[in-house]
N, C-alpha and C positions, 0 to 999 in steps of 0.2 A: 504494499499498499505506499501510494507517494503521498502526501499532505502537499494541497494545492495553496501555494502562497501568491498573492499578486503584487505586483512591483512595489503599489503603494505601501506596502506591510514596511519596507524598509526606508521609506523616504515620508512616512507621515511627523507629524511632532511629537505626537506619543511616542513613535517608534527611538525618534531621535533623542530623547529622554531617558527610556528604558537599554540603550545601547551606550550611553554615558552615565549612568547611574553608578553610583560607589556604592556597594555592599555595607549596609550598615552605618552609611553617611547622615549626618544632622542637617536637613537643608532649609529647616526655619525652626523659631523658638518663638511661640505664641504668650506674651504677658499675661497672667492672668485678672491683674488691675493694673491701673497706671499707678505711677509712683505717688507717694504721697508728701516726698520731702524733695524740694529742688537740690541739684548740685551744681556747685559752681565748676567744678572740673569733672573730667573723662572719669567714665565708670569703667571699672574693670568687670570682664564677665567670664565665670571658669565655669567652664562644661565637664563635667564627671562621669563617671561611666567606665565600662568596660571595653570601649572603645578608645582609639587615641587621635590626636589631630586637629580636633573641631576646635575653632576658634571663632570667636563673634566679640561684636561690639555694641555698648548700647548708644541709641540716639536721644540724645534731649530734645526738648521743645524749644520755646525762644525762652519760657521761664525756668528754665533749667531742670523740668522733671521728665523723667524717661518717659519715654514715647512708644519706641520699639526697639528691637534688637536684631539685627541683621548678621547672617553668617557670614563670616568672610571665609572660612574653608568648611566644609563638611565633615572632614575627617572619615575614618570608617571603623567597621566593625563594631559599631554602638548598638546593644540590642537591648541594653537598659542604660538610661544617663537620667 
């Protein structure tokens, strides 16, 4: 039996994501709530778990409150974090 795979299966946006995915990489970090304390300087983000290499930065709004966290490197092999 030969599976039928169309040309578009390798050129779609979803296929591109699947082909470049890093096993166990962290691609986003969602804040449960916005910070309640403003920060005047950069905030360090530490990612812990069983994987390695994930780095992220906290983005402050104009008032200094942490607005979101942006992953700068997904790392790999995270299955708990």
